[in-house]
N, C-alpha and C positions, 0 to 999 in steps of 0.2 A: 223833582230833577230827574228824569229817568238818564242813568250815566249808561247802560246797554244801547239803548237809542241813540244817543251822544257820538258813542265811539263807532257806532255802526256809520252814522254820516258822516264823520270823518276818516272813515276809513273808505268809504265810495271817492269823496272829495278827494282824500291824501291821494288813493288809487289814480283817478281821473289826469289829476292837477302832476302828479309827479311817477306816475307808474309806480314798478317795485323797485325802488332806488335803495341805496344801503341804508343800514341802521344808522351807521356813522353821521349821513346826512341831518338825521334827528335827535342825534345826542349831540352834535354842534351847535343845533339849534335850539336845545334846551341850554346849554350854557348860554347863547347870546343873549337869551331872555332873563336868566339868572342875573347877567350882568347890568341888563339893563334895569330890574328888579332892584338890586343893589347902588344903581347910580341912584334912582329916585328915592329910597331909603337913606342915603348920606345926603344929598342935596337938601329932602326935606328934612333933614337933623341938623345942618347946618345952616339952614333958615334962606338957602340962595336959591336963583334960579326957579322962580316961581313959587305961589303961595300954596297951602296945604292941598288944598283940593284940586289944584292940576297935578303937585305928586301921588293924591289918592288916585287921578285916571290913569297917569303911566304905571303907577303899583296895579291898580284893577286888569290892566292891558297887559304887563308882563306876568301876570298870576295867570290870567286866562292862556297865554301863547305859550307859558311851560307846560301847562296841562294837555295843551291841542300837540307838541312837540313829543311830549312822554308816551301820550296813547299811540302815535306816529314811530317811535321808537319801540315800544310794545308789540305793535303789529308786525313791524318788521326784523322784531327779532325771534318771532315764532313764539309770540305768550299769548296770543291771541285776544279777549276780552278781559277787561281788568275790572273786579270789582272792589269796591272801596264804601266804607260806609261813614258816605260825608256827613249823614245826620249827628252820628255819634260824636264823629271827630271834631264838630264844632261845638259841640258843648264839654269837651273836657276841660279845656283852658279857659280860665275866666277873663274879659278883655284886661291889657295890660294899661298903663297911662304912661309906662318912661320911654323916654325917648330909648334909653340904653337897652330896655325890653323888646322895645321895634326891632332894634340893629341887631340884636342877638338872635333874633325868630329868622330875619332876612340872612343872616349870617347862618343861622342852621341849616337853610335853603340849600344854600351854597355847598355847605358841605352836602347834605346829602345828594345833590345833584356832582358833586365831585365825586363820591364814593361810588355811585353809579358810573361815572364817566370810565372810572379807574377801572374798574369790574370790564367792563367791557372793551376796554381795551384789549384783551389779548385775541378777540377777534375783528378789531377794528380795521387791520391791514389785510387780512384773512378774509374777509366779507365772508366769513363762514359765519353757521348759526351756533349759537349755545349748546352744548347737551345739556340735557335734563336737568344734572346740579347747577350747571350755569344757568338755566333759566328759573330756578327756585330762587336762586340768589337774585338774580335781576327785580323778579317778583318783589320779592320782601325791599328791595332797595327804591324800587318805583313806589311802595305802598308807604316807605320812609319818608321820601320825597313829599307825597302828596300830604301826609299827616301834619307835616314842617307847613307846606303852603297853608292848610288848612288853618294849624294854629297860629301863624304869622296873618293870616286874615282877620283870624279873629279877637285876636288881639288889637289890630287896628279898629273894631266894628266893621269889619267890611264881609259882606258874604261872599263863601268861597265860591259857594254854585252860583250864584247869579255873575261873579267874576265868569267862569267856565259859560253859563249859557248866553251871557253878550259876547264874547268872544267868540265863541262859535258860531252863534247868528250871523258877527260880522264876517268869519273867514268863508263861511258857507258861501257868503254871497260874491267873492272873489274867483275869477277862471284865469290861472297862469297861462292856461294854453291859447287863450286868446291875446291878453295882453301881459306882454313879460315884463313889464316896467313897474306896476303894480296891483295885478291881477283885478282892477278895478274894471267894471261894464263900464262902456259909454253911453 
């Protein structure tokens, strides 16, 4: 996976479809997708609303969407292209087998997203760009969020990279300028 190429493609797509919107729209999207991820993990742990395979589909989609929104947030916050050692991250944490492990890893994703949103709160209403110190802190928190996502995926035996690649391929096919309902071309 070439993450720089993926980000470049997403930057063009995001700008074409949503213009130079505010970073707060992207961070709200991160929050929405973290909620979907936690929902899928909870229902999988409870053994309701579908089987493990259907929950894995929801999890993969939520993970990819979190990355898409995070890349957009980074761009809109003036961070530019992000660099993450995905190959290294996927090998650090061995796969876990307990439901508690999966719940904990999903919870950590939520915590990291929450910390990122909390730091961004200073800029939320001002629509101001973070200063250099603020951008360094945001970048560190984005890295923590990405690591948490990678660890979570690894624990479930899911490839973090494939979640990103599949979601980005799907997202890039949508054109919200022509179809405001679902972005899908007829």
